[in-house]
Every structure is written in C-alpha cells, then in structure tokens.
DSSP file (Angstrom, degrees, kcal/mol; ACC not computed):
  #  RESIDUE AA STRUCTURE BP1 BP2  ACC     N-H-->O    O-->H-N    N-H-->O    O-->H-N    TCO  KAPPA ALPHA  PHI   PSI    X-CA   Y-CA   Z-CA
    1    1 A M              0   0    0      0, 0.0     2,-0.4     0, 0.0    39,-0.2   0.000 360.0 360.0 360.0 151.7  111.0   37.6   58.0
    2    2 A K  E     -A   39   0A   0     37,-1.9    37,-3.1    39,-0.1     2,-0.4  -0.999 360.0-125.7-138.9 134.1  114.6   38.4   58.8
    3    3 A A  E     -A   38   0A   0     -2,-0.4     2,-0.4    35,-0.2    35,-0.2  -0.664  34.4-171.3 -79.6 133.1  116.5   41.7   58.7
    4    4 A A  E     -A   37   0A   0     33,-2.6    33,-2.4    -2,-0.4     2,-0.8  -0.976  27.5-130.3-131.6 141.7  119.7   41.3   56.6
    5    5 A D     >  -     0   0    0     -2,-0.4     4,-2.3    31,-0.2     5,-0.1  -0.803  19.8-162.9 -86.3 108.3  122.7   43.6   56.0
    6    6 A L  H  > S+     0   0    0     -2,-0.8     4,-2.6    29,-0.5     5,-0.2   0.844  86.6  56.1 -66.7 -34.5  123.0   43.6   52.2
    7    7 A N  H  > S+     0   0    0     27,-0.2     4,-2.4     2,-0.2    -1,-0.2   0.941 110.8  44.6 -60.9 -46.2  126.6   44.9   52.3
    8    8 A E  H  > S+     0   0    0      1,-0.2     4,-2.6     2,-0.2    -2,-0.2   0.905 112.5  52.4 -64.5 -41.7  127.6   42.0   54.5
    9    9 A G  H  X S+     0   0    0     -4,-2.3     4,-2.3     1,-0.2    -2,-0.2   0.907 110.9  46.3 -61.6 -42.7  125.7   39.6   52.3
   10   10 A M  H  X S+     0   0    0     -4,-2.6     4,-2.6     2,-0.2    -1,-0.2   0.903 111.9  51.4 -67.2 -40.7  127.3   40.8   49.1
   11   11 A D  H  X S+     0   0    0     -4,-2.4     4,-2.0    -5,-0.2    -2,-0.2   0.926 112.1  46.7 -61.0 -44.3  130.8   40.7   50.7
   12   12 A N  H  X S+     0   0    0     -4,-2.6     4,-2.2     2,-0.2    -2,-0.2   0.902 112.4  50.0 -65.0 -41.3  130.2   37.1   51.9
   13   13 A T  H  X S+     0   0    0     -4,-2.3     4,-2.6     1,-0.2    -2,-0.2   0.919 111.1  48.7 -63.1 -44.1  128.9   36.1   48.5
   14   14 A L  H  X S+     0   0    0     -4,-2.6     4,-2.5     1,-0.2    -1,-0.2   0.864 109.5  53.0 -65.2 -35.9  131.9   37.6   46.7
   15   15 A L  H  X S+     0   0    0     -4,-2.0     4,-2.0    -5,-0.2    -1,-0.2   0.926 111.0  46.3 -63.8 -45.0  134.3   35.9   49.1
   16   16 A I  H  X S+     0   0    0     -4,-2.2     4,-2.3     2,-0.2    -2,-0.2   0.930 114.3  47.5 -63.6 -45.8  132.7   32.5   48.4
   17   17 A L  H  X S+     0   0    0     -4,-2.6     4,-2.4     1,-0.2    -2,-0.2   0.893 109.2  54.1 -63.7 -39.6  132.8   33.1   44.6
   18   18 A N  H  <>S+     0   0    0     -4,-2.5     5,-3.1     1,-0.2     6,-0.3   0.908 110.5  46.6 -61.1 -41.8  136.4   34.2   44.7
   19   19 A N  H ><5S+     0   0    0     -4,-2.0     3,-1.2     3,-0.2    -2,-0.2   0.893 112.5  49.8 -67.5 -39.4  137.3   31.0   46.5
   20   20 A R  H 3<5S+     0   0    0     -4,-2.3    -2,-0.2     1,-0.3    -1,-0.2   0.842 109.9  50.7 -67.0 -33.2  135.3   28.9   44.0
   21   21 A M  T ><5S-     0   0    0     -4,-2.4     3,-0.9    -5,-0.2    -1,-0.3   0.325 115.8-117.8 -86.2   8.7  137.0   30.7   41.1
   22   22 A Q  T < 5 -     0   0    0     -3,-1.2    -3,-0.2     1,-0.2    -2,-0.1   0.859  65.9 -63.1  54.5  40.6  140.4   30.0   42.7
   23   23 A Q  T 3 <S+     0   0    0     -5,-3.1    -1,-0.2    -6,-0.2    -4,-0.1   0.814 101.5 131.0  58.6  37.0  141.0   33.7   43.0
   24   24 A R    <   +     0   0    0     -3,-0.9     2,-0.3    -6,-0.3    -1,-0.1   0.311  54.9  75.6 -96.7   7.0  140.9   34.3   39.2
   25   25 A I        -     0   0    0     -7,-0.2     2,-0.4    -8,-0.0    -4,-0.0  -0.859  61.2-156.4-119.1 154.4  138.5   37.2   39.5
   26   26 A A        -     0   0    0     -2,-0.3     2,-0.4     2,-0.0    -2,-0.0  -0.998  12.9-168.3-127.3 133.0  139.0   40.8   40.6
   27   27 A V        -     0   0    0     -2,-0.4     2,-0.6     2,-0.0    -2,-0.0  -0.978  14.3-153.1-126.5 131.4  136.0   42.8   41.9
   28   28 A N        -     0   0    0     -2,-0.4     2,-0.6     2,-0.0    -2,-0.0  -0.919  19.6-155.5 -99.7 117.0  135.7   46.5   42.6
   29   29 A K        +     0   0    0     -2,-0.6     3,-0.0     1,-0.1    -2,-0.0  -0.831  34.5 144.7 -99.5 123.3  133.1   47.1   45.3
   30   30 A D        +     0   0    0     -2,-0.6    -1,-0.1     1,-0.0    -2,-0.0  -0.349  21.7 128.7-149.7  60.2  131.4   50.4   45.4
   31   31 A Y        -     0   0    0      1,-0.2    -1,-0.0   -24,-0.0   -24,-0.0   0.386  52.9-148.3-102.0   4.0  127.9   49.8   46.5
   32   32 A G        -     0   0    0      1,-0.1     2,-0.8    -3,-0.0    -1,-0.2  -0.044  45.6 -31.5  66.3-167.4  127.7   52.3   49.3
   33   33 A N        -     0   0    0    -27,-0.0    -1,-0.1   -26,-0.0     0, 0.0  -0.799  64.0-167.0 -92.1 112.3  125.6   51.9   52.4
   34   34 A L        -     0   0    0     -2,-0.8   -27,-0.2     1,-0.1   -28,-0.1  -0.721  22.3-111.8 -97.0 148.8  122.5   50.0   51.8
   35   35 A P        -     0   0    0      0, 0.0   -29,-0.5     0, 0.0    -1,-0.1  -0.313  42.1 -86.6 -72.8 161.4  119.6   49.8   54.3
   36   36 A L        -     0   0    0    -31,-0.1     2,-0.4   -30,-0.1   -31,-0.2  -0.402  47.6-147.9 -62.3 145.3  118.7   46.6   56.1
   37   37 A A  E     -A    4   0A   0    -33,-2.4   -33,-2.6    -3,-0.1     2,-0.6  -0.920  10.6-126.8-119.9 145.3  116.3   44.5   54.1
   38   38 A S  E     -A    3   0A   0     -2,-0.4     2,-0.3   -35,-0.2   -35,-0.2  -0.821  36.1-171.8 -90.0 121.6  113.6   42.2   55.3
   39   39 A L  E     -A    2   0A   0    -37,-3.1   -37,-1.9    -2,-0.6    -2,-0.0  -0.868  32.6-164.5-119.5 148.2  114.1   38.8   53.7
   40   40 A L        +     0   0    0     -2,-0.3    -1,-0.1   -39,-0.2    -2,-0.0   0.511  67.4  99.2 -99.2 -11.0  112.0   35.6   53.6
   41   41 A L  S    S-     0   0    0      1,-0.1    -2,-0.1   -39,-0.1   -39,-0.1  -0.426  79.7-126.8 -75.9 151.0  115.0   33.5   52.5
   42   42 A P  S    S+     0   0    0      0, 0.0    -1,-0.1     0, 0.0    -3,-0.0   0.850  98.7  12.9 -63.8 -33.1  117.0   31.4   55.0
   43   43 A S    >>  -     0   0    0      1,-0.1     3,-0.7   -39,-0.0     4,-0.6  -0.986  65.6-142.5-145.1 132.8  120.2   33.1   53.8
   44   44 A P  H 3> S+     0   0    0      0, 0.0     4,-0.6     0, 0.0     3,-0.1   0.716 102.3  56.7 -66.8 -17.9  120.6   36.2   51.6
   45   45 A N  H 3> S+     0   0    0      1,-0.2     4,-2.6     2,-0.2     5,-0.3   0.734  87.1  75.5 -86.3 -22.5  123.6   34.6   49.9
   46   46 A E  H <> S+     0   0    0     -3,-0.7     4,-1.9     1,-0.2    -1,-0.2   0.900  98.1  44.8 -58.9 -43.8  121.9   31.4   48.7
   47   47 A S  H  X S+     0   0    0     -4,-0.6     4,-0.9     1,-0.2    -1,-0.2   0.876 113.7  50.8 -70.6 -35.1  120.0   33.1   45.8
   48   48 A S  H  X S+     0   0    0     -4,-0.6     4,-0.6     1,-0.2     3,-0.5   0.923 111.6  46.4 -67.6 -43.8  123.1   35.0   44.7
   49   49 A I  H >X S+     0   0    0     -4,-2.6     3,-1.4     1,-0.2     4,-0.9   0.884 104.9  60.5 -67.7 -37.8  125.4   32.0   44.6
   50   50 A S  H 3< S+     0   0    0     -4,-1.9     3,-0.2     1,-0.3    -1,-0.2   0.794  98.0  60.1 -63.4 -25.9  122.9   29.8   42.7
   51   51 A E  H 3< S+     0   0    0     -4,-0.9    -1,-0.3    -3,-0.5    -2,-0.2   0.785 112.2  38.1 -68.9 -26.5  123.0   32.4   39.9
   52   52 A Y  H <<        0   0    0     -3,-1.4    -1,-0.2    -4,-0.6    -2,-0.2   0.458 360.0 360.0-106.2  -2.9  126.7   31.8   39.4
   53   53 A S     <        0   0    0     -4,-0.9    -1,-0.2    -3,-0.2    -2,-0.1   0.471 360.0 360.0 -84.0 360.0  126.9   28.0   40.0
C-alpha cells in the first residue's frame, strides 16, 4: 500500500489530459483538501487516464 495525495494526483492527471487534448479543454478545480489515501495501484493517475483514453 502506498499513501497518495489525491489533490496532486488529480492535478497531474488534468495536466496530462490537457496536453493530450492540445489544450482544448478548460477545467475549474474546486475539490478542496482531500485526505491522503492508501492505494494498491502503482500510480493513482493510471486508472484516471485510462478512463479518458
């Protein structure tokens, strides 16, 4: 298990998606301070990106 900062993970995922979409998207982020999460995944962003690929 690995502790992950969900805010950082979401920011990184959105940055990658924005680059893949050639900056054709605009996102308003207002997710507040989320607690650290224990993850079994190698990277918290892999599952998020696979949903949009």
